[in-house]
Residue frames as qw, qx, qy, qz and C-alpha x, y, z in Angstrom:
[[0.220, 0.660, 0.426, 0.579, 91.41, 51.70, 92.33],
 [0.247, 0.038, -0.280, 0.927, 92.12, 55.25, 93.52],
 [0.363, -0.341, -0.206, -0.843, 88.51, 56.49, 93.18],
 [0.735, -0.402, -0.506, -0.204, 87.14, 53.71, 95.37],
 [0.645, -0.266, -0.451, 0.556, 89.66, 54.52, 98.11],
 [0.118, 0.315, -0.043, 0.941, 89.03, 58.28, 98.04],
 [0.083, -0.435, -0.732, 0.518, 87.06, 59.36, 101.11],
 [0.199, 0.391, 0.029, -0.898, 85.79, 62.44, 99.27],
 [0.362, 0.105, -0.667, -0.642, 84.46, 60.41, 96.34],
 [0.499, -0.214, -0.818, -0.192, 82.64, 57.83, 98.44],
 [0.385, -0.351, -0.720, 0.458, 82.12, 59.06, 102.02],
 [0.075, 0.058, 0.143, -0.985, 80.75, 62.59, 101.82],
 [0.095, 0.528, 0.839, -0.090, 77.05, 62.38, 102.64],
 [0.058, 0.603, 0.395, 0.690, 74.65, 64.91, 101.09],
 [0.458, -0.819, -0.342, -0.051, 73.57, 65.89, 104.60],
 [0.632, -0.465, -0.011, 0.619, 77.15, 67.05, 105.33],
 [0.381, 0.341, 0.315, 0.799, 77.25, 69.45, 102.38],
 [0.117, -0.590, -0.380, 0.703, 76.77, 73.01, 103.64],
 [0.364, 0.783, -0.028, -0.504, 76.86, 74.78, 100.27],
 [0.694, 0.047, 0.569, 0.439, 77.96, 74.06, 96.74],
 [0.220, 0.641, -0.290, -0.676, 79.01, 75.72, 93.52],
 [0.801, 0.435, -0.234, -0.337, 79.01, 74.19, 90.07],
 [0.706, 0.412, -0.559, 0.139, 82.33, 72.37, 90.68],
 [0.255, 0.248, -0.720, 0.596, 82.85, 72.34, 94.47],
 [0.588, -0.637, -0.414, -0.277, 81.04, 71.63, 97.71],
 [0.013, -0.573, 0.499, -0.650, 81.69, 72.90, 101.22],
 [0.786, -0.404, -0.466, -0.038, 81.74, 70.75, 104.37],
 [0.424, -0.826, 0.318, -0.190, 83.00, 71.24, 107.91],
 [0.415, 0.493, -0.746, 0.168, 86.44, 69.70, 108.47],
 [0.848, -0.357, -0.373, -0.120, 86.22, 66.55, 110.63],
 [0.726, -0.329, -0.219, 0.563, 89.48, 67.51, 112.42],
 [0.174, 0.922, 0.158, 0.308, 89.24, 71.31, 112.53],
 [0.491, 0.194, -0.285, 0.800, 92.13, 73.64, 113.29],
 [0.106, 0.045, 0.291, -0.950, 89.54, 76.20, 114.46],
 [0.361, 0.500, 0.699, -0.362, 85.75, 76.26, 114.92],
 [0.481, 0.767, 0.125, -0.405, 84.16, 76.83, 111.50],
 [0.193, -0.464, 0.728, 0.467, 87.09, 75.25, 109.58],
 [0.759, 0.478, 0.215, -0.387, 85.59, 74.50, 106.15],
 [0.445, -0.170, 0.730, 0.490, 86.79, 72.27, 103.33],
 [0.590, 0.587, -0.086, -0.548, 86.00, 73.14, 99.72],
 [0.559, -0.143, 0.795, 0.189, 86.19, 69.84, 97.85],
 [0.301, 0.316, -0.547, -0.714, 86.16, 69.41, 94.10],
 [0.829, 0.144, 0.265, -0.471, 83.21, 67.38, 92.83],
 [0.853, 0.447, -0.270, 0.000, 85.49, 65.77, 90.25],
 [0.851, -0.426, 0.139, 0.272, 88.48, 63.69, 91.41],
 [0.455, 0.794, -0.276, 0.295, 91.58, 65.85, 90.76],
 [0.835, -0.297, -0.224, 0.405, 94.88, 65.01, 92.45],
 [0.469, -0.246, 0.011, 0.848, 96.62, 68.29, 91.76],
 [0.157, 0.761, 0.157, -0.609, 95.81, 71.91, 91.03],
 [0.040, -0.431, 0.614, 0.660, 97.66, 71.45, 87.74],
 [0.142, 0.239, 0.926, 0.257, 94.91, 69.09, 86.49],
 [0.148, 0.671, 0.607, -0.399, 92.10, 71.57, 87.08],
 [0.343, 0.556, 0.438, 0.618, 90.83, 73.57, 84.09],
 [0.151, 0.099, -0.149, 0.972, 90.93, 77.36, 84.47],
 [0.431, -0.404, -0.308, -0.746, 87.14, 77.73, 84.36],
 [0.735, -0.428, -0.525, 0.034, 86.86, 75.32, 87.32],
 [0.503, -0.128, -0.352, 0.779, 89.47, 77.33, 89.22],
 [0.109, -0.294, -0.081, -0.946, 87.48, 80.51, 88.58],
 [0.650, -0.474, -0.444, -0.395, 84.47, 78.75, 90.12],
 [0.702, -0.282, -0.484, 0.440, 86.63, 77.83, 93.14],
 [0.284, 0.040, -0.205, 0.936, 87.80, 81.41, 93.69],
 [0.351, -0.389, -0.247, -0.815, 84.27, 82.76, 93.36],
 [0.743, -0.432, -0.495, -0.124, 83.01, 80.16, 95.88],
 [0.595, -0.150, -0.410, 0.674, 85.90, 80.94, 98.28],
 [0.058, 0.241, -0.029, 0.968, 85.15, 84.64, 98.03],
 [0.541, -0.474, -0.346, -0.603, 81.46, 84.14, 98.94],
 [0.781, -0.404, -0.457, 0.135, 82.29, 81.98, 101.96],
 [0.493, -0.029, -0.284, 0.822, 85.06, 84.27, 103.17],
 [0.155, -0.388, -0.107, -0.902, 82.71, 87.25, 102.84],
 [0.687, -0.498, -0.407, -0.339, 80.12, 85.41, 104.93],
 [0.749, -0.288, -0.418, 0.426, 82.63, 84.47, 107.65],
 [0.372, 0.052, -0.168, 0.911, 84.16, 87.94, 107.86],
 [0.197, -0.286, -0.122, -0.930, 80.90, 89.91, 107.72],
 [0.697, -0.405, -0.333, -0.488, 78.33, 87.70, 109.42],
 [0.867, -0.358, -0.305, 0.165, 80.53, 85.92, 111.96],
 [0.141, -0.963, 0.191, -0.127, 83.03, 88.74, 112.52],
 [0.879, -0.179, 0.122, 0.425, 86.17, 86.68, 112.09],
 [0.224, -0.751, 0.249, 0.570, 89.31, 88.77, 111.59],
 [0.394, 0.571, -0.554, -0.461, 90.14, 87.00, 108.34],
 [0.964, 0.059, 0.209, -0.152, 90.46, 83.55, 106.79],
 [0.203, -0.549, 0.744, 0.323, 93.59, 81.56, 106.05],
 [0.859, 0.396, -0.084, -0.313, 93.27, 79.70, 102.77],
 [0.362, -0.513, 0.772, 0.099, 95.36, 76.51, 102.86],
 [0.875, 0.381, -0.070, -0.291, 95.81, 74.03, 100.06],
 [0.547, -0.379, 0.704, 0.249, 97.99, 70.95, 99.76],
 [0.630, 0.600, -0.245, -0.427, 98.79, 69.69, 96.30],
 [0.665, 0.421, -0.613, -0.068, 99.72, 66.40, 94.68],
 [0.692, 0.016, -0.677, 0.250, 101.82, 64.11, 96.88],
 [0.078, 0.181, -0.541, 0.817, 101.45, 66.41, 99.92],
 [0.622, -0.284, -0.138, -0.717, 97.71, 65.74, 100.20],
 [0.558, -0.253, 0.689, -0.388, 96.40, 63.36, 102.83],
 [0.030, 0.068, -0.957, -0.280, 96.18, 59.78, 101.60],
 [0.065, 0.456, 0.887, -0.039, 92.70, 58.82, 100.44],
 [0.150, 0.763, 0.306, -0.550, 91.65, 62.35, 99.44],
 [0.523, 0.476, 0.384, 0.594, 91.58, 64.48, 96.32],
 [0.229, 0.326, -0.003, 0.917, 91.88, 68.22, 95.65],
 [0.340, -0.796, -0.500, -0.016, 90.46, 70.42, 98.40],
 [0.192, 0.526, -0.202, 0.803, 91.03, 73.79, 100.03],
 [0.423, -0.487, -0.628, 0.435, 90.90, 74.60, 103.75],
 [0.065, -0.692, -0.071, -0.715, 89.23, 77.83, 104.89],
 [0.555, -0.320, -0.598, 0.482, 90.28, 78.48, 108.48],
 [0.184, -0.917, -0.204, -0.291, 88.64, 81.34, 110.39],
 [0.576, 0.127, -0.354, 0.726, 91.23, 83.54, 112.09],
 [0.372, -0.884, -0.271, -0.083, 91.09, 85.77, 115.14],
 [0.087, 0.805, -0.400, 0.428, 93.39, 88.27, 116.81],
 [0.254, -0.536, 0.722, -0.356, 95.81, 86.43, 119.15],
 [0.942, 0.012, -0.004, -0.337, 94.67, 82.97, 117.96],
 [0.478, -0.569, 0.658, 0.121, 98.30, 81.70, 118.03],
 [0.882, 0.437, 0.090, -0.153, 97.84, 80.15, 114.58],
 [0.594, 0.681, -0.391, 0.174, 101.44, 80.70, 113.43],
 [0.308, -0.675, 0.598, -0.303, 102.97, 79.94, 116.83],
 [0.799, -0.145, 0.563, -0.155, 102.20, 76.25, 116.46],
 [0.815, 0.576, -0.044, -0.039, 103.58, 75.92, 112.91],
 [0.369, -0.672, 0.594, 0.244, 107.00, 74.32, 112.57],
 [0.901, 0.433, -0.010, -0.019, 108.64, 72.86, 109.48],
 [0.713, -0.349, 0.341, 0.504, 112.14, 71.54, 108.93],
 [0.261, 0.833, -0.219, -0.435, 113.97, 73.92, 106.60],
 [0.820, 0.157, 0.455, 0.310, 115.04, 72.22, 103.36],
 [0.204, -0.488, 0.323, 0.785, 117.54, 74.04, 101.11],
 [0.568, 0.676, 0.465, 0.059, 116.21, 75.42, 97.82],
 [0.467, 0.029, 0.265, 0.843, 118.19, 77.23, 95.13],
 [0.096, 0.790, 0.401, -0.455, 116.57, 80.66, 95.56],
 [0.030, -0.527, 0.411, 0.743, 118.70, 82.20, 92.81],
 [0.032, 0.066, 0.878, 0.474, 117.42, 79.62, 90.31],
 [0.063, 0.615, 0.764, -0.188, 113.85, 80.02, 91.61],
 [0.053, 0.740, 0.101, -0.663, 113.98, 83.82, 91.12],
 [0.024, -0.344, 0.641, 0.685, 115.43, 83.32, 87.63],
 [0.035, 0.265, 0.925, 0.271, 112.70, 80.81, 86.62],
 [0.061, 0.709, 0.595, -0.373, 109.94, 82.98, 88.09],
 [0.022, 0.639, -0.159, -0.753, 111.25, 85.99, 86.15],
 [0.032, -0.116, 0.796, 0.593, 110.99, 83.94, 82.95],
 [0.155, 0.510, 0.841, -0.095, 107.23, 83.49, 83.52],
 [0.126, 0.666, 0.161, -0.717, 106.64, 87.19, 82.67]]
């Protein structure tokens, strides 16, 4: 059963929760990219952003905004990178979550990022995106 194997559904202890909104809670990442790396984890088990109702997403953005404001104004970070995997790209044994990574001038964040380039039909992508209007 997927819920019983989800580390977010069964292993997050109340003492690890730093803050919460109606639909999300914040914890420190156990393998942080940077000091203060925070995870915002949905209280309900969603596997993909596409499953999440709009009102829950509004709660997420409001919660993100409060935490980013705190980091940028009280801890003087330059900014925050908001990272989110979705669906099959999420780590096994997890559900929907967002990473908030504090950023600093000359932190070399992008220097260590490397991905293999996979071809994508950009003409078709532009066409399909234009149809969303």
